[in-house]
Phi, psi and omega in degrees: 000320181298321181293323178291327178292316179294315178297320178297320178294315178296323177298317178298315179296323177296318178297319178297319180296315180296318179298325182296319183274348182245352188299325184289342177279344185245358177258155173299153184295331183258062178243166184281350180286345181294347174296327182274355183304311180298323180292315179294319179299318178293320180295314179287339176294342177286338184241357183212149179288337175061033175292126184297327180288350178249008181252154177286141179247111184231129177053040176080014181217144178274146170295155182278359175227162181287173183294325178294315178296322175302314178297320179297314183289319179290322177297319178292323177297311180295322176300317178294320178299315182291335175293334179279344180283146182279066181241142179292127180248134183265108186290324189297326183268352183299317181300319181292321175297316179302310181295319180300311182285336172294316177296316178300317179298315180294320177297318179297316179298313182296314182292323180286329184265334187237340184251306182262146179276336182271151182240129180254110182297322182294314179297317179298318178300310185289327176292320175295318180299308183294320177300309185288328177303310181281336175295319177298313178302313182299314181296313181296317180292327176292320177296319177294318181296328179266017175060034177295323183272358182282126178275122180262134178243132179271142176276141181261000000 
């Protein structure tokens, strides 16, 4: 029960984080939330380069993070959602998926930044998505394996 509560809390915070970088694309231009735009832009600037040519453009506004970061955050959110579902998860192969998609992500970053001049937002999104989806699984299963979610009671 404790692990579902912790995962639920992280899921809520993840949803809040995703809403923060995408909210301006889905609200009308003349809303009162635009007062927070400079603060949010600066906050997301701490975790993303925010190049506009690498960000999604929706409804006349750019996301506050690039497409790869968007994929990372949405992938972690979906990973957390699926962890709450009552589906059998195979722990042994999670590490290999995590490493595989980490390598794919690194190859994508290197080829997009140093080899090719063009940037593909869709590829960047999906490499970030797949990496973070399996990273969430890997982290949660490692925490479970090391009894992080186990409640210890001391005998008196």
